[in-house]
N, C-alpha and C positions, 0 to 999 in steps of 0.2 A: 602783629598779623592774628586773626582769630583762626582759633584751632579749626581745622575742616574733618568733619566726621563722616565718611561714607557709609551709609547703611541701606544701600541699593544695588545690592550685589546678586539679585535675581536680575536685574536689567544688564549690568555687565560687571566684570571684575577688574582690578588693575593687574595689569600683566605681571608676572614674575620677571625680575632682573635678568636671570638667566634664558627666557623666553626671548627678551629685548635683544641681549648680546647675540643669539644664535640666529636670529632674522638679520640683523645687521651684517654678520659675518656671510651668511649667504648672498646678502645685496651688494656687499662691498667685493668679494672675492670668488663666491661661487656661485655666478648670476647665470649660468648656462641653462639652456633649455633641456629638460630631461629627454626630449625627443631627439634631439641632435647626437650625433654619432661620433663626434669628436670628444676629447677628455673633458672638456668643461660641462658637455650634457651628461657624460656619465656619470660625474661627480654628482651632479644634480639629482640624477635618477636615483643614484645611490642612496642620497640624504633623504629622497622621498619615501623610499622603499624602507629606509630605517624607521621613518616616522609610521610609516603604515604599520609597521611591527608594533611599535609602543601603544599605538591606539586598538590594534586588534588584541593586544596583551591586556589591555584596561578592561576591555569587553567580554574576554573570555572565549575569542573566535579565532578563526584563521585570516591570516593578513590578505588572503585573496578575496575575501568577503567584505574588503571595506573600500568603499567606493569615496573619493574626497570630492566636495562640493564647496560652494561658495558661504555657506550659511546652514543653520539649521533648519530655516524656512525651506531653501532649495532642498536639501536631504528630505524632508518631510513631503514636499511636491513631486521630486522623483519618486517616492514611495507611493504616492497615492494615485498621479496621472499615470505614472510609470506601470503600477500594477492594475489599474483599471482598464487602461488599453492593451496592455498585453494578455490578460485573460478575459476579455470581452465575451468570448466564446462560452466561459462557465457560468455569466451570469451578470446583470447589471445591478446587484444590489448591495449596499455598503452600510456598514454600521460603523457608527461614531457615536461621540457623546456630544451634551451641550455645554460642557466645560472646558472642550479644548481651546488650543491656543489659536489666535487668530489665523494662523497661517494652514493650519487643519480646518478647522471650521469654516472658513472662506472658501479653501480649496474644494471641501466637501460640497459647499453651497454650488460651486462653479460646476462640478460633475453634476449636480444635481439638476442644473440649468441646461447641461449638454445630454440630458436624457438619462442618467442614472437614476437608479430609486436610492435615496438615502434614509436610513432610520436613526436619528438623533435621539438616543438615549439619554434620560434625566440623570440628577442626581440628588441624593439625601440631602438634609439641612446640613449634615456635615461635609458635604462637598465630596462624596465618595460616591462612584457609580456601583449599582448593584449586578452582581454577576446574574442574578435571577432574570433581570430586565435584558441582558446581553443575550441570555438562552433564547427568551420569549422572543426575542427580535430576528434571530437567525432563522434563516431560511433555505432550501436546498439550492437557489440562486445566489447567495450571499458570496460575493467575490473576495472581500475586504472587510477586516475588523479594525479598526484605528481606536486605542485607547491609549491617553499619556498616561506617563509613570506617576510622575510629581506634578501637580498642578502649579502653574506658574505665579498664581495670585495668592493661593491660600496654602499651598505647600501639602496639601491633600494627597496620601499615597494611595492610588488607584489597585485593585486585586487582579494585578497582571499575572500573577502564577495561576490564580483559579480560572481566570478567563482562557488562558493559553491550555489549562488542563481539559477545559471544555470542548476547545477548537482541536485537540491533539487528534482526535479521528475525524474531523471535517476535513478530508484532504484537497476539497475544492477552495477552502476559504483561507487565504493568508492573513497572518496577524501582524499589523504594524504598531509600532510604539514610538511616542515620542519621548524622548528621553534626556531632552536637553538640560532640564532643571534636576534631574536625577544623577547623571554623571558626577562621581568623585561627593555626592551627598549620600547616597543609599548604595547598597549592593545590587549589582546587575546581574541576574541570573539568566541569561538569554536563553542559552540552549535548554535550560531545565524548564523554562516557561514556554518553550516551543514558537519562540518569537521568530518570525521570519524576516521582518524589516525593522531597524532602528535608527532614529535619527539622532544624534548628538551635535554640539557646537563648541569650538574653542574658546571664544570668549567668556564663556559662564566659567569656566575655571583657570582663570589667569592667563589664558592663552589671547591671541591677535583676535581681533574682528575680521570677518572677510573669509573664515574657512570654517567649515563642517565636515560631517562624514555621515554616510550611511551603510549601516550593517547590510549586507544583502545575502541570505543564506544560499550557501551551493544549492543549485538547482532552480532558483526562483528566476524566474526573467522577466524584466522591466523593458519598456518602451522608451527610450532616451527622450529628453525634452532638448537636448543639444545636439546638432550635428556637424561634423567638420572633421577634427585630426584622430578621433576615434581615442581620444585618452581615457583612461579609468576604464579599461575594457571594453570600450565603445558607450559606455552608459553616461559619460559627461566630457564631451569634447570642447576643447579649449586648452591653450597651454596652462599646465599647472601654476599655482600661487605658491611657489617654493618656499620662499620665506615662510609663508604663513602655515604651510603644512609642517614644516618643521618646527616652528615654534608652537604647533598644536602638538607634536610629539614629545617636545621636552616639557610643556605645562602637563599633558597628560600622566606623564610618568611620575612627576613628583607629586601632582594631587592624589593619584593612587595610592602613593608610599603614605601621605599624612592624611589618608582619609580616616581612619579610625578615631586619631585624637581629634582630627580637625572637627569632624561630626559631633564627638562627645562635648567639645567645647561649644560649639554653636547652640547645640540641644540646651545645654545648660544656662547659656546666656539667655536664651528665647524662653526658657521656662520662668527665669527670673525676671525678665520684661514684662511676661504676660501677668505674673503675680503681682507685681508692683503698679501696673497698669491698672487692674481691676480694683486693687487697695486704695490706690490714691486718687482714680479719678472716677468720678459717677457717671452713669448712663454709658456704658462702653459694651460692647459685645466682642468677644475674641472669637474670629472667624476661623480661625486656623485648630485643627482638632491637635489633641494632645499627642498621639501617634503620627504627626506628619512628618515630613522631610524637615530636618534639622534648622533649616537656616531661614525659613520664612515664618513671618508671624503678621497677620492681618488682622486689622482692628477698625470696628466700627466706633465713632465717636458722636453721638447722638447731637444734634443742635449746631454743628460745624460742618462746614463743606470741606471735602477732603482735599481741592485742590489749593484752596486757601491756607488751610493747615500746613499743606507741604510747602508753601512759598514761605509762610511764617516761620517754619523750622529752618528754612534756609537761611534766614536773616540771622540764625543763631549758630551757623555754620555746619548744620545737620541736614543731611541728605536722604530722603525717602522718597516713596512714590506713592500715588494713589492706585496703581495697577489696572487702571484704566483712563481713557480720555473723558473729559466732559468741557462741553461748551457751554459758555455764559448765554448763549442766545436759546439753546436747546439742552436739557439735561439728558444725558446720555450716560446711564450707569452700569457698571460691571455686569455683562453678561454671566459671567460665572456667578456672581453673588445674588443675582435674581433668577438664577435657576434654582440656588439654594433656598430660596424663599424669604430672603431679607424684605423688611419692609422699607418703605423710602426714606424714614430717616436714619436708617442704617446704612442705606445704599448710598446715600449721599457724603456721608461722614467716613467713608473707608480708606484705611491708610495702609500700604505695605511695608513693613520693615523688613528687610532682608540681610543677612549677617554674613560675615566672613570670620574664619577661624582668628584672624588677628584683632578683630573687636574686643575691647576688654570692658570688664566691669565699670572702669570709670567712665567709659564712654556712655556705657548704657546708664548709668546714673546722670550723665549731662543729658541725655536724651530725655530721661525721666522727668527732670527739672522742668525743661522747656516745654515738653509735652502739658505738664500740669498747669504752666504760667498760659500757655498759647491757647489751649483749650478753654480756661476759664476766661480769658478776654475775647476770644472770639464768641463765646456763647453770650458774654455781656452786650457785645455790639450787635449780636443778632436779633437780641431782643428789644433793641431801641425802636 
């Protein structure tokens, strides 16, 4: 059987064994509804509370400031729509960026269609947003600023601390951060940065799919998107995904404990990959800045279609991604890379390699070998 090497950890991660065990235990024995008054309900409620404490500790916040959701997408939507609706009397202007994940970018577009004014700040060639551009876009009626911490395609770190410092005395403006790619990879300084709303997801840190969380600073009001039983302090009605929440708690505890060593290992391996790709394959562009989050490496291979390279590498047992969808009938390139100003030949050949601490130098060498031969073959084929 061909060895499989998974290098698409920005898309999702393999759950830790203890995460799976904790979830199975909740489904087999502690399957009660946390809202029930009997023993099984109380046990489930206690387990949810324990997981809430673990997530809160990882974020450096109070447990009553954590709202569990079904995903990072839902957490971001609760932040954007919830804040826009709750504070409509303050103003209807929102600032976000052109490099946000689709769940934030498209939500902002939807708010725009509903009558809000949205300013989409651009990014430089390095994929980093300028604080000065945020400052220039701010208005007295700006109700929300939404900027991601780590870009999901390039790994570029955004100047969250500086943006938070600017907004510190803008008391009518809430600061929302999509930290889905940041959790467990870079330190989160929520209180220091003056962040009001922050979204995270379990399956990016070896937890289960189908569970996320939103940090909601004490005193911030949100309009719920779901109504019913009033779970999660009325902000997210619907019976809690207890096994998923428990698995999230287990995953985040281990992830945060191992983060310093894991981040260093991923950063070293990414540096090695970038160095070797540039040294051994001509006509490439590294789209990830050197000071990016440690796990992402985005590379453009000129003369190659990214999705074709992805499938070619798959035949070698190597799993990477393009980071964007591309149709054979209509070329749809990465919005993020377009904002960065890449020419079409580099947009077309972009591939994202995203690492885990478990990836090894030997696996990196196998990837490099397969990349070199695959790119050479595909370039020859495209010239025919």
